[in-house]
A tleap script that builds the chain and sets N, CA, C and O, in Angstrom:
source leaprc.protein.ff14SB
mol = sequence {
  NMET ARG GLN PHE PHE CYS ASP CYS TRP LYS
  LYS GLN SER THR GLY GLU ALA LEU GLU PRO
  LEU GLU SER GLN LEU VAL ALA VAL ILE LEU
  GLU HIE PRO GLU TYR HIE SER LEU LEU GLU
  ASP PRO GLU LYS ALA ARG SER ARG GLU TYR
  LEU PRO GLU MET ASN GLU THR ASN PRO PHE
  LEU HIE MET SER LEU HIE LEU SER ILE ARG
  GLU GLN VAL ALA MET ASP ARG PRO PRO GLY
  THR ARG GLU LEU ILE GLN LYS MET THR LEU
  GLN LEU GLY ASP HIE GLU ALA GLU HIE GLN
  VAL MET ASP CYS LEU THR GLU VAL ILE TRP
  GLN ALA GLN ARG ALA THR SER PRO PRO ASP
  ASP GLN ASN TYR LEU ASP CYS LEU LYS LYS
  LYS LEU LYS CASN
}
set mol.1.N position { 15.160 -85.037 7.984 }
set mol.1.CA position { 14.864 -83.899 9.069 }
set mol.1.C position { 13.458 -83.987 9.492 }
set mol.1.O position { 13.385 -83.974 10.721 }
set mol.2.N position { 12.071 -84.090 8.784 }
set mol.2.CA position { 11.212 -83.817 8.896 }
set mol.2.C position { 11.126 -84.998 10.202 }
set mol.2.O position { 10.923 -84.584 11.344 }
set mol.3.N position { 11.249 -86.081 10.009 }
set mol.3.CA position { 10.794 -87.224 10.665 }
set mol.3.C position { 11.643 -87.140 12.118 }
set mol.3.O position { 11.186 -87.562 13.180 }
set mol.4.N position { 12.807 -86.590 11.980 }
set mol.4.CA position { 13.865 -86.413 13.365 }
set mol.4.C position { 12.796 -85.198 14.149 }
set mol.4.O position { 12.920 -85.047 15.365 }
set mol.5.N position { 11.982 -84.540 13.547 }
set mol.5.CA position { 11.355 -83.543 14.235 }
set mol.5.C position { 10.305 -84.269 15.198 }
set mol.5.O position { 10.271 -84.092 16.416 }
set mol.6.N position { 9.355 -85.208 14.395 }
set mol.6.CA position { 8.242 -86.024 14.751 }
set mol.6.C position { 9.026 -86.698 16.439 }
set mol.6.O position { 8.818 -86.538 17.642 }
set mol.7.N position { 9.989 -87.494 15.557 }
set mol.7.CA position { 10.527 -88.433 16.562 }
set mol.7.C position { 10.740 -87.571 18.038 }
set mol.7.O position { 10.123 -87.787 19.081 }
set mol.8.N position { 11.735 -86.593 17.822 }
set mol.8.CA position { 11.794 -86.115 19.139 }
set mol.8.C position { 10.385 -85.932 19.874 }
set mol.8.O position { 10.066 -86.375 20.977 }
set mol.9.N position { 9.746 -85.292 19.131 }
set mol.9.CA position { 7.784 -84.643 19.496 }
set mol.9.C position { 7.664 -85.729 20.222 }
set mol.9.O position { 7.758 -85.588 21.441 }
set mol.10.N position { 7.371 -87.408 19.529 }
set mol.10.CA position { 6.793 -88.538 20.492 }
set mol.10.C position { 8.049 -89.102 21.684 }
set mol.10.O position { 7.654 -89.608 22.734 }
set mol.11.N position { 9.351 -88.981 21.446 }
set mol.11.CA position { 10.053 -89.129 22.245 }
set mol.11.C position { 9.487 -87.959 23.724 }
set mol.11.O position { 9.435 -88.579 24.786 }
set mol.12.N position { 9.270 -87.110 23.785 }
set mol.12.CA position { 9.135 -85.854 24.714 }
set mol.12.C position { 7.518 -86.334 24.783 }
set mol.12.O position { 6.914 -85.772 25.697 }
set mol.13.N position { 6.828 -87.132 24.101 }
set mol.13.CA position { 5.222 -86.836 24.733 }
set mol.13.C position { 5.339 -88.694 25.214 }
set mol.13.O position { 4.383 -89.167 25.829 }
set mol.14.N position { 5.878 -89.099 25.062 }
set mol.14.CA position { 5.896 -90.845 25.697 }
set mol.14.C position { 7.048 -90.375 26.868 }
set mol.14.O position { 7.148 -91.257 27.721 }
set mol.15.N position { 7.917 -89.240 27.115 }
set mol.15.CA position { 8.677 -89.071 28.646 }
set mol.15.C position { 9.475 -90.316 28.213 }
set mol.15.O position { 9.256 -91.408 28.738 }
set mol.16.N position { 10.562 -90.113 27.087 }
set mol.16.CA position { 11.520 -91.368 26.674 }
set mol.16.C position { 12.913 -90.195 27.151 }
set mol.16.O position { 12.779 -89.030 27.527 }
set mol.17.N position { 14.227 -90.990 26.974 }
set mol.17.CA position { 15.022 -89.525 27.517 }
set mol.17.C position { 15.183 -89.487 26.224 }
set mol.17.O position { 14.812 -90.334 25.411 }
set mol.18.N position { 15.916 -88.184 25.965 }
set mol.18.CA position { 16.360 -87.227 24.726 }
set mol.18.C position { 17.767 -87.121 25.023 }
set mol.18.O position { 18.219 -86.955 26.156 }
set mol.19.N position { 18.382 -87.214 24.062 }
set mol.19.CA position { 19.735 -86.773 23.840 }
set mol.19.C position { 20.113 -85.144 23.266 }
set mol.19.O position { 19.507 -84.578 22.356 }
set mol.20.N position { 21.085 -84.666 23.924 }
set mol.20.CA position { 21.280 -83.286 23.885 }
set mol.20.C position { 20.499 -82.185 23.051 }
set mol.20.O position { 19.831 -81.235 23.458 }
set mol.21.N position { 20.791 -82.608 21.741 }
set mol.21.CA position { 20.349 -82.181 20.463 }
set mol.21.C position { 18.624 -82.316 20.415 }
set mol.21.O position { 17.939 -81.383 19.995 }
set mol.22.N position { 17.979 -83.705 20.942 }
set mol.22.CA position { 16.871 -83.574 20.970 }
set mol.22.C position { 16.153 -82.932 22.219 }
set mol.22.O position { 14.943 -83.133 22.331 }
set mol.23.N position { 16.786 -82.197 23.137 }
set mol.23.CA position { 16.299 -81.445 24.159 }
set mol.23.C position { 16.097 -80.352 23.741 }
set mol.23.O position { 15.020 -79.808 23.982 }
set mol.24.N position { 17.301 -79.580 22.824 }
set mol.24.CA position { 17.199 -78.129 22.261 }
set mol.24.C position { 16.136 -78.411 21.308 }
set mol.24.O position { 15.084 -77.971 21.773 }
set mol.25.N position { 15.922 -79.084 19.908 }
set mol.25.CA position { 14.670 -79.042 19.444 }
set mol.25.C position { 13.070 -79.374 20.176 }
set mol.25.O position { 12.079 -78.995 19.551 }
set mol.26.N position { 12.915 -80.002 21.348 }
set mol.26.CA position { 11.656 -79.963 21.884 }
set mol.26.C position { 11.939 -78.719 22.668 }
set mol.26.O position { 10.926 -78.427 23.303 }
set mol.27.N position { 12.844 -77.928 22.863 }
set mol.27.CA position { 12.868 -76.622 23.995 }
set mol.27.C position { 12.101 -75.532 22.345 }
set mol.27.O position { 11.184 -74.720 22.464 }
set mol.28.N position { 12.637 -75.786 21.331 }
set mol.28.CA position { 12.020 -74.833 19.966 }
set mol.28.C position { 10.413 -75.164 20.273 }
set mol.28.O position { 9.623 -74.295 20.640 }
set mol.29.N position { 10.027 -76.694 20.043 }
set mol.29.CA position { 8.881 -77.095 19.457 }
set mol.29.C position { 7.893 -76.729 20.590 }
set mol.29.O position { 6.872 -76.118 20.275 }
set mol.30.N position { 8.082 -77.006 21.689 }
set mol.30.CA position { 7.361 -76.664 22.725 }
set mol.30.C position { 6.913 -75.025 22.932 }
set mol.30.O position { 6.035 -74.678 23.723 }
set mol.31.N position { 7.800 -73.953 21.941 }
set mol.31.CA position { 7.784 -72.856 21.913 }
set mol.31.C position { 6.394 -72.440 20.587 }
set mol.31.O position { 6.060 -71.337 20.152 }
set mol.32.N position { 6.014 -73.427 20.352 }
set mol.32.CA position { 5.330 -73.818 19.036 }
set mol.32.C position { 3.973 -74.211 18.894 }
set mol.32.O position { 3.621 -74.561 17.768 }
set mol.33.N position { 3.095 -74.224 19.869 }
set mol.33.CA position { 2.021 -75.067 20.157 }
set mol.33.C position { 1.284 -75.140 18.723 }
set mol.33.O position { 0.565 -76.123 18.542 }
set mol.34.N position { 1.373 -74.396 17.912 }
set mol.34.CA position { 0.867 -74.375 16.424 }
set mol.34.C position { 1.481 -75.667 15.696 }
set mol.34.O position { 0.979 -76.432 14.872 }
set mol.35.N position { 2.547 -75.637 16.202 }
set mol.35.CA position { 3.091 -77.371 15.006 }
set mol.35.C position { 2.858 -78.054 15.852 }
set mol.35.O position { 3.452 -78.932 15.226 }
set mol.36.N position { 2.373 -78.839 17.236 }
set mol.36.CA position { 2.574 -80.102 17.671 }
set mol.36.C position { 1.175 -80.658 17.167 }
set mol.36.O position { 1.217 -81.735 17.762 }
set mol.37.N position { 0.403 -80.673 16.734 }
set mol.37.CA position { -0.587 -81.486 15.606 }
set mol.37.C position { -0.026 -82.152 15.057 }
set mol.37.O position { 0.049 -83.349 15.334 }
set mol.38.N position { 0.654 -81.507 13.932 }
set mol.38.CA position { 1.410 -81.505 12.650 }
set mol.38.C position { 2.160 -82.593 13.204 }
set mol.38.O position { 1.852 -83.697 12.755 }
set mol.39.N position { 3.149 -82.555 14.143 }
set mol.39.CA position { 4.319 -83.585 14.667 }
set mol.39.C position { 3.778 -84.576 14.586 }
set mol.39.O position { 4.177 -85.531 13.920 }
set mol.40.N position { 2.377 -84.522 15.508 }
set mol.40.CA position { 1.763 -85.801 15.835 }
set mol.40.C position { 1.355 -86.980 14.653 }
set mol.40.O position { 1.000 -88.146 14.830 }
set mol.41.N position { 1.556 -86.186 13.332 }
set mol.41.CA position { 1.143 -86.693 12.307 }
set mol.41.C position { 2.628 -86.681 11.572 }
set mol.41.O position { 3.006 -85.670 10.980 }
set mol.42.N position { 3.382 -87.789 11.646 }
set mol.42.CA position { 4.510 -87.857 10.782 }
set mol.42.C position { 4.599 -88.369 9.496 }
set mol.42.O position { 5.674 -88.667 8.975 }
set mol.43.N position { 3.022 -88.536 8.719 }
set mol.43.CA position { 2.614 -88.785 7.797 }
set mol.43.C position { 2.623 -87.760 6.861 }
set mol.43.O position { 3.237 -87.765 5.794 }
set mol.44.N position { 1.749 -86.673 7.411 }
set mol.44.CA position { 1.505 -85.500 7.052 }
set mol.44.C position { 2.683 -84.664 7.239 }
set mol.44.O position { 2.731 -83.721 6.450 }
set mol.45.N position { 3.635 -84.751 8.059 }
set mol.45.CA position { 4.689 -83.777 8.170 }
set mol.45.C position { 5.561 -84.224 6.791 }
set mol.45.O position { 5.375 -83.633 5.727 }
set mol.46.N position { 6.010 -84.734 6.851 }
set mol.46.CA position { 7.189 -85.576 6.389 }
set mol.46.C position { 6.109 -84.968 4.361 }
set mol.46.O position { 6.877 -84.552 3.494 }
set mol.47.N position { 4.634 -85.024 4.003 }
set mol.47.CA position { 4.494 -84.744 2.836 }
set mol.47.C position { 4.063 -83.550 2.502 }
set mol.47.O position { 4.103 -83.102 1.357 }
set mol.48.N position { 3.566 -82.889 3.621 }
set mol.48.CA position { 3.316 -81.679 3.296 }
set mol.48.C position { 4.366 -80.767 1.968 }
set mol.48.O position { 5.504 -81.116 1.655 }
set mol.49.N position { 3.687 -79.699 1.429 }
set mol.49.CA position { 4.630 -78.898 1.050 }
set mol.49.C position { 3.983 -77.631 1.193 }
set mol.49.O position { 2.782 -77.530 0.946 }
set mol.50.N position { 4.964 -76.229 1.733 }
set mol.50.CA position { 5.121 -74.922 2.166 }
set mol.50.C position { 5.263 -74.169 1.033 }
set mol.50.O position { 6.434 -74.111 0.658 }
set mol.51.N position { 4.305 -73.439 0.209 }
set mol.51.CA position { 4.868 -72.339 -0.781 }
set mol.51.C position { 4.941 -71.069 -0.095 }
set mol.51.O position { 3.969 -70.509 0.411 }
set mol.52.N position { 6.133 -70.633 -0.094 }
set mol.52.CA position { 5.920 -68.975 0.431 }
set mol.52.C position { 5.295 -68.280 -0.880 }
set mol.52.O position { 4.534 -67.313 -0.856 }
set mol.53.N position { 5.610 -68.737 -1.661 }
set mol.53.CA position { 4.498 -67.367 -2.700 }
set mol.53.C position { 3.040 -67.682 -2.418 }
set mol.53.O position { 2.183 -67.059 -3.045 }
set mol.54.N position { 2.708 -68.544 -1.578 }
set mol.54.CA position { 1.245 -68.700 -1.272 }
set mol.54.C position { 1.255 -67.895 0.275 }
set mol.54.O position { 0.265 -68.226 0.927 }
set mol.55.N position { 2.184 -66.886 1.019 }
set mol.55.CA position { 2.689 -66.613 2.026 }
set mol.55.C position { 2.439 -67.918 3.389 }
set mol.55.O position { 1.638 -67.727 4.304 }
set mol.56.N position { 3.247 -69.133 3.276 }
set mol.56.CA position { 3.122 -70.157 3.742 }
set mol.56.C position { 3.904 -70.103 4.680 }
set mol.56.O position { 4.666 -69.173 4.417 }
set mol.57.N position { 4.290 -70.734 6.027 }
set mol.57.CA position { 5.290 -70.727 6.845 }
set mol.57.C position { 5.916 -72.015 6.860 }
set mol.57.O position { 5.148 -72.806 7.407 }
set mol.58.N position { 7.101 -72.633 6.454 }
set mol.58.CA position { 7.567 -73.733 7.028 }
set mol.58.C position { 7.939 -74.258 8.138 }
set mol.58.O position { 9.113 -74.284 8.507 }
set mol.59.N position { 6.952 -74.737 8.791 }
set mol.59.CA position { 7.479 -75.084 10.477 }
set mol.59.C position { 8.574 -75.684 10.497 }
set mol.59.O position { 9.157 -75.589 11.577 }
set mol.60.N position { 9.196 -76.397 9.548 }
set mol.60.CA position { 10.173 -77.004 9.794 }
set mol.60.C position { 11.800 -75.986 9.825 }
set mol.60.O position { 12.659 -76.137 10.694 }
set mol.61.N position { 11.881 -75.164 8.870 }
set mol.61.CA position { 12.378 -74.251 8.307 }
set mol.61.C position { 12.319 -73.399 9.441 }
set mol.61.O position { 13.364 -73.027 9.976 }
set mol.62.N position { 10.975 -72.981 9.950 }
set mol.62.CA position { 11.153 -71.989 10.877 }
set mol.62.C position { 11.707 -72.301 12.640 }
set mol.62.O position { 11.950 -71.416 13.460 }
set mol.63.N position { 11.790 -73.607 12.843 }
set mol.63.CA position { 12.129 -74.149 13.750 }
set mol.63.C position { 13.739 -74.517 14.167 }
set mol.63.O position { 14.402 -74.630 15.198 }
set mol.64.N position { 13.930 -74.626 12.740 }
set mol.64.CA position { 15.696 -74.981 12.632 }
set mol.64.C position { 16.191 -73.331 12.509 }
set mol.64.O position { 17.245 -73.059 13.084 }
set mol.65.N position { 15.601 -72.419 11.913 }
set mol.65.CA position { 16.400 -71.331 12.062 }
set mol.65.C position { 16.520 -70.999 13.509 }
set mol.65.O position { 17.675 -70.753 13.855 }
set mol.66.N position { 15.263 -70.904 14.796 }
set mol.66.CA position { 15.691 -71.068 15.883 }
set mol.66.C position { 16.733 -72.137 16.455 }
set mol.66.O position { 17.272 -71.811 17.512 }
set mol.67.N position { 16.990 -73.025 16.056 }
set mol.67.CA position { 18.120 -73.921 16.215 }
set mol.67.C position { 18.911 -72.580 16.392 }
set mol.67.O position { 19.107 -71.767 17.295 }
set mol.68.N position { 19.294 -72.764 14.990 }
set mol.68.CA position { 20.877 -72.145 13.961 }
set mol.68.C position { 20.642 -71.014 14.560 }
set mol.68.O position { 21.782 -70.609 14.787 }
set mol.69.N position { 19.769 -70.073 15.050 }
set mol.69.CA position { 20.352 -68.663 16.137 }
set mol.69.C position { 20.796 -69.120 17.498 }
set mol.69.O position { 21.686 -68.673 18.222 }
set mol.70.N position { 19.952 -70.130 17.672 }
set mol.70.CA position { 20.793 -70.540 19.351 }
set mol.70.C position { 22.474 -70.771 19.327 }
set mol.70.O position { 23.363 -70.249 20.000 }
set mol.71.N position { 22.504 -71.692 18.353 }
set mol.71.CA position { 23.661 -72.226 17.731 }
set mol.71.C position { 24.660 -70.850 17.682 }
set mol.71.O position { 25.694 -70.656 18.322 }
set mol.72.N position { 24.033 -70.023 16.762 }
set mol.72.CA position { 25.160 -68.767 17.040 }
set mol.72.C position { 25.675 -68.149 18.005 }
set mol.72.O position { 26.841 -67.822 18.229 }
set mol.73.N position { 24.468 -67.966 18.728 }
set mol.73.CA position { 25.079 -66.905 20.093 }
set mol.73.C position { 25.845 -68.364 21.386 }
set mol.73.O position { 26.171 -68.236 22.566 }
set mol.74.N position { 25.884 -69.509 20.553 }
set mol.74.CA position { 26.505 -70.289 21.489 }
set mol.74.C position { 28.206 -70.179 21.260 }
set mol.74.O position { 29.102 -70.247 22.100 }
set mol.75.N position { 28.271 -69.997 19.887 }
set mol.75.CA position { 29.666 -70.064 18.838 }
set mol.75.C position { 30.156 -68.456 19.057 }
set mol.75.O position { 31.379 -68.322 19.081 }
set mol.76.N position { 29.647 -67.668 19.160 }
set mol.76.CA position { 29.075 -66.336 19.068 }
set mol.76.C position { 30.013 -66.168 17.593 }
set mol.76.O position { 31.078 -65.552 17.556 }
set mol.77.N position { 29.260 -66.974 16.189 }
set mol.77.CA position { 29.533 -66.852 15.373 }
set mol.77.C position { 28.529 -66.406 13.855 }
set mol.77.O position { 27.690 -67.181 13.397 }
set mol.78.N position { 28.717 -65.550 13.475 }
set mol.78.CA position { 29.855 -64.169 13.236 }
set mol.78.C position { 30.503 -63.769 14.764 }
set mol.78.O position { 29.786 -63.862 15.761 }
set mol.79.N position { 31.520 -63.445 14.833 }
set mol.79.CA position { 31.950 -62.403 16.133 }
set mol.79.C position { 31.568 -61.453 16.424 }
set mol.79.O position { 32.121 -60.464 15.944 }
set mol.80.N position { 30.264 -61.242 17.494 }
set mol.80.CA position { 29.849 -60.128 17.915 }
set mol.80.C position { 28.214 -60.493 17.585 }
set mol.80.O position { 27.301 -59.669 17.612 }
set mol.81.N position { 28.130 -61.443 17.376 }
set mol.81.CA position { 26.212 -62.065 17.254 }
set mol.81.C position { 25.805 -61.834 18.165 }
set mol.81.O position { 24.921 -61.015 18.415 }
set mol.82.N position { 26.563 -62.745 19.092 }
set mol.82.CA position { 25.931 -63.374 20.847 }
set mol.82.C position { 25.530 -61.738 21.370 }
set mol.82.O position { 24.374 -61.430 21.659 }
set mol.83.N position { 26.579 -60.859 21.427 }
set mol.83.CA position { 26.434 -59.561 22.084 }
set mol.83.C position { 25.006 -58.831 21.475 }
set mol.83.O position { 24.161 -58.434 22.278 }
set mol.84.N position { 24.858 -58.724 20.415 }
set mol.84.CA position { 23.750 -57.750 19.536 }
set mol.84.C position { 22.874 -59.113 19.928 }
set mol.84.O position { 22.030 -58.239 20.128 }
set mol.85.N position { 22.331 -60.191 20.190 }
set mol.85.CA position { 21.345 -61.389 20.246 }
set mol.85.C position { 20.779 -61.287 21.547 }
set mol.85.O position { 19.652 -61.495 21.994 }
set mol.86.N position { 21.900 -60.896 22.054 }
set mol.86.CA position { 21.709 -60.781 24.418 }
set mol.86.C position { 21.111 -59.506 24.183 }
set mol.86.O position { 19.929 -59.579 24.519 }
set mol.87.N position { 21.458 -58.135 23.667 }
set mol.87.CA position { 20.794 -56.776 23.868 }
set mol.87.C position { 19.372 -57.217 23.148 }
set mol.87.O position { 18.339 -57.144 23.812 }
set mol.88.N position { 19.350 -57.518 22.251 }
set mol.88.CA position { 17.737 -57.721 21.553 }
set mol.88.C position { 16.940 -58.440 22.425 }
set mol.88.O position { 15.919 -57.977 22.934 }
set mol.89.N position { 17.409 -59.669 22.637 }
set mol.89.CA position { 16.776 -60.273 24.054 }
set mol.89.C position { 16.263 -59.397 25.296 }
set mol.89.O position { 15.122 -59.210 25.719 }
set mol.90.N position { 17.220 -59.036 25.630 }
set mol.90.CA position { 16.722 -58.003 26.697 }
set mol.90.C position { 15.730 -56.889 26.886 }
set mol.90.O position { 15.159 -56.406 27.863 }
set mol.91.N position { 15.735 -56.624 25.395 }
set mol.91.CA position { 14.661 -55.844 25.021 }
set mol.91.C position { 13.694 -56.578 24.504 }
set mol.91.O position { 12.695 -56.063 25.007 }
set mol.92.N position { 13.310 -57.497 23.788 }
set mol.92.CA position { 12.049 -57.639 23.437 }
set mol.92.C position { 11.988 -59.588 24.376 }
set mol.92.O position { 10.988 -60.307 24.379 }
set mol.93.N position { 12.722 -59.777 24.728 }
set mol.93.CA position { 12.436 -61.167 25.488 }
set mol.93.C position { 12.682 -62.321 24.389 }
set mol.93.O position { 12.379 -61.814 23.309 }
set mol.94.N position { 13.028 -63.423 24.228 }
set mol.94.CA position { 13.814 -64.525 23.249 }
set mol.94.C position { 12.990 -65.273 22.769 }
set mol.94.O position { 13.457 -66.322 22.325 }
set mol.95.N position { 12.053 -65.150 22.698 }
set mol.95.CA position { 11.229 -65.253 21.098 }
set mol.95.C position { 11.319 -64.462 20.757 }
set mol.95.O position { 12.350 -64.464 20.084 }
set mol.96.N position { 10.974 -63.784 20.739 }
set mol.96.CA position { 10.921 -62.204 19.572 }
set mol.96.C position { 11.914 -62.093 19.252 }
set mol.96.O position { 12.138 -62.035 18.043 }
set mol.97.N position { 12.800 -62.025 20.044 }
set mol.97.CA position { 14.520 -61.910 19.584 }
set mol.97.C position { 14.452 -62.424 18.539 }
set mol.97.O position { 14.086 -61.851 17.513 }
set mol.98.N position { 14.846 -63.773 18.639 }
set mol.98.CA position { 15.066 -64.887 17.948 }
set mol.98.C position { 14.219 -64.737 16.457 }
set mol.98.O position { 14.869 -65.140 15.492 }
set mol.99.N position { 12.584 -64.103 16.097 }
set mol.99.CA position { 12.065 -63.871 14.974 }
set mol.99.C position { 12.934 -62.399 14.450 }
set mol.99.O position { 13.268 -62.366 13.266 }
set mol.100.N position { 13.203 -61.478 15.143 }
set mol.100.CA position { 13.885 -60.675 14.667 }
set mol.100.C position { 15.354 -61.109 14.101 }
set mol.100.O position { 15.681 -60.746 12.971 }
set mol.101.N position { 16.137 -61.805 14.819 }
set mol.101.CA position { 17.295 -61.966 13.915 }
set mol.101.C position { 17.112 -63.272 12.800 }
set mol.101.O position { 17.885 -63.495 11.869 }
set mol.102.N position { 15.795 -64.131 13.168 }
set mol.102.CA position { 15.265 -64.492 11.485 }
set mol.102.C position { 15.356 -63.783 10.496 }
set mol.102.O position { 15.784 -64.263 9.447 }
set mol.103.N position { 15.001 -62.550 10.581 }
set mol.103.CA position { 14.893 -62.016 9.482 }
set mol.103.C position { 16.146 -60.864 8.676 }
set mol.103.O position { 16.097 -60.311 7.578 }
set mol.104.N position { 17.130 -60.828 9.681 }
set mol.104.CA position { 18.114 -61.153 9.501 }
set mol.104.C position { 19.155 -61.970 8.744 }
set mol.104.O position { 20.047 -61.607 7.977 }
set mol.105.N position { 18.743 -63.334 9.233 }
set mol.105.CA position { 19.652 -64.525 8.899 }
set mol.105.C position { 18.584 -64.890 7.616 }
set mol.105.O position { 19.226 -65.486 6.752 }
set mol.106.N position { 17.399 -64.748 7.292 }
set mol.106.CA position { 16.991 -65.349 5.902 }
set mol.106.C position { 17.393 -64.415 4.575 }
set mol.106.O position { 17.577 -64.763 3.409 }
set mol.107.N position { 17.450 -63.259 5.121 }
set mol.107.CA position { 17.932 -62.516 4.389 }
set mol.107.C position { 19.277 -61.994 3.611 }
set mol.107.O position { 19.546 -61.395 2.569 }
set mol.108.N position { 20.035 -62.634 4.846 }
set mol.108.CA position { 22.098 -62.547 4.132 }
set mol.108.C position { 21.516 -63.961 3.685 }
set mol.108.O position { 20.737 -63.487 2.857 }
set mol.109.N position { 21.331 -65.106 3.610 }
set mol.109.CA position { 20.971 -66.042 2.979 }
set mol.109.C position { 20.368 -65.948 1.899 }
set mol.109.O position { 20.968 -66.502 0.979 }
set mol.110.N position { 19.137 -65.329 1.545 }
set mol.110.CA position { 19.081 -65.197 0.411 }
set mol.110.C position { 19.653 -64.283 -0.439 }
set mol.110.O position { 19.390 -64.137 -1.632 }
set mol.111.N position { 20.478 -63.651 0.250 }
set mol.111.CA position { 21.782 -62.796 -0.886 }
set mol.111.C position { 22.596 -63.302 -0.907 }
set mol.111.O position { 23.329 -62.681 -1.676 }
set mol.112.N position { 23.353 -64.565 -0.374 }
set mol.112.CA position { 24.305 -65.081 -0.278 }
set mol.112.C position { 23.538 -66.226 -1.863 }
set mol.112.O position { 24.148 -66.214 -2.932 }
set mol.113.N position { 22.742 -66.740 -1.766 }
set mol.113.CA position { 22.232 -67.317 -2.556 }
set mol.113.C position { 22.188 -66.980 -3.882 }
set mol.113.O position { 22.549 -67.699 -4.814 }
set mol.114.N position { 21.672 -65.707 -3.961 }
set mol.114.CA position { 21.393 -64.896 -5.446 }
set mol.114.C position { 23.068 -64.816 -5.821 }
set mol.114.O position { 23.534 -65.216 -6.888 }
set mol.115.N position { 23.663 -64.363 -4.990 }
set mol.115.CA position { 25.273 -64.100 -5.489 }
set mol.115.C position { 26.043 -64.925 -5.559 }
set mol.115.O position { 27.236 -64.752 -5.807 }
set mol.116.N position { 25.232 -66.484 -5.253 }
set mol.116.CA position { 26.315 -67.724 -5.109 }
set mol.116.C position { 27.984 -67.418 -4.502 }
set mol.116.O position { 29.091 -67.619 -5.002 }
set mol.117.N position { 27.430 -66.712 -2.898 }
set mol.117.CA position { 28.582 -66.680 -2.339 }
set mol.117.C position { 28.256 -67.273 -0.928 }
set mol.117.O position { 27.310 -67.926 -0.488 }
set mol.118.N position { 29.490 -66.755 -0.363 }
set mol.118.CA position { 29.308 -67.267 1.028 }
set mol.118.C position { 28.369 -65.651 1.616 }
set mol.118.O position { 28.374 -64.549 1.068 }
set mol.119.N position { 27.537 -66.151 3.084 }
set mol.119.CA position { 26.701 -64.829 3.778 }
set mol.119.C position { 27.501 -64.110 4.769 }
set mol.119.O position { 28.121 -64.355 5.804 }
set mol.120.N position { 27.202 -63.048 3.958 }
set mol.120.CA position { 28.004 -62.112 4.154 }
set mol.120.C position { 28.018 -61.671 6.157 }
set mol.120.O position { 26.916 -61.547 6.693 }
set mol.121.N position { 28.903 -61.545 6.754 }
set mol.121.CA position { 29.057 -61.741 7.976 }
set mol.121.C position { 28.405 -60.263 8.318 }
set mol.121.O position { 27.363 -60.044 8.937 }
set mol.122.N position { 29.309 -59.326 7.742 }
set mol.122.CA position { 29.191 -57.804 8.277 }
set mol.122.C position { 27.623 -57.171 7.539 }
set mol.122.O position { 27.195 -56.059 7.850 }
set mol.123.N position { 27.061 -57.885 6.761 }
set mol.123.CA position { 25.350 -57.750 6.569 }
set mol.123.C position { 24.895 -58.175 7.649 }
set mol.123.O position { 24.198 -57.452 8.361 }
set mol.124.N position { 25.239 -59.573 8.011 }
set mol.124.CA position { 24.271 -60.127 9.165 }
set mol.124.C position { 24.164 -59.091 10.411 }
set mol.124.O position { 23.100 -58.797 10.956 }
set mol.125.N position { 25.562 -58.536 10.806 }
set mol.125.CA position { 25.818 -57.555 12.023 }
set mol.125.C position { 25.013 -56.688 11.790 }
set mol.125.O position { 24.123 -56.513 12.622 }
set mol.126.N position { 25.049 -55.973 10.752 }
set mol.126.CA position { 24.454 -54.194 10.321 }
set mol.126.C position { 23.103 -54.838 10.554 }
set mol.126.O position { 22.757 -54.292 11.601 }
set mol.127.N position { 22.409 -55.431 10.310 }
set mol.127.CA position { 21.051 -55.922 10.282 }
set mol.127.C position { 20.227 -56.189 11.767 }
set mol.127.O position { 19.107 -55.886 12.177 }
set mol.128.N position { 21.520 -56.998 12.406 }
set mol.128.CA position { 21.145 -57.535 13.761 }
set mol.128.C position { 21.349 -55.588 14.719 }
set mol.128.O position { 20.747 -55.254 15.740 }
set mol.129.N position { 21.952 -55.063 14.240 }
set mol.129.CA position { 22.295 -53.746 14.681 }
set mol.129.C position { 21.406 -52.976 14.735 }
set mol.129.O position { 21.240 -52.153 15.635 }
set mol.130.N position { 20.525 -53.186 13.516 }
set mol.130.CA position { 19.302 -51.886 12.751 }
set mol.130.C position { 18.170 -52.316 13.796 }
set mol.130.O position { 17.378 -51.483 14.238 }
set mol.131.N position { 18.130 -54.137 14.296 }
set mol.131.CA position { 16.962 -54.102 14.478 }
set mol.131.C position { 16.877 -53.961 16.240 }
set mol.131.O position { 15.878 -54.079 16.951 }
set mol.132.N position { 17.995 -53.730 16.554 }
set mol.132.CA position { 18.198 -53.368 18.417 }
set mol.132.C position { 17.756 -52.052 18.221 }
set mol.132.O position { 18.300 -51.244 17.468 }
set mol.133.N position { 16.256 -51.743 19.258 }
set mol.133.CA position { 15.670 -50.358 19.692 }
set mol.133.C position { 16.846 -49.483 20.333 }
set mol.133.O position { 17.609 -49.953 21.178 }
set mol.134.N position { 16.907 -48.490 19.975 }
set mol.134.CA position { 17.747 -47.420 20.847 }
set mol.134.C position { 17.322 -46.917 22.161 }
set mol.134.O position { 18.019 -46.101 22.764 }
savepdb mol mol.pdb
quit
């Protein structure tokens, strides 16, 4: 997957035609200039480990979560997600709203992993509602 990120960025940089998924990924990459140099070094990108216990953010996970959130909005999955995220986007702007949603998404995924169960859609929606500013 890391190589795919690097390949998409290289295609963007050289002006090659992008497939639809590649275009979506490049849109996320463009919003994260702090990761551009990493993506220009595929060897480093593939080999670098990111340790949460050292307060490190995995850029590939981070950008993948952006893509996941955009897919959730497109599909309105779970139902009601699109409306809540659109409201949050109006309040905070696209990128910051996605970061707020990311907090909810990662929490629900973490809870599901701990419980060895599917993610709880209602907990996710409740978290999104709490993130909305009144």
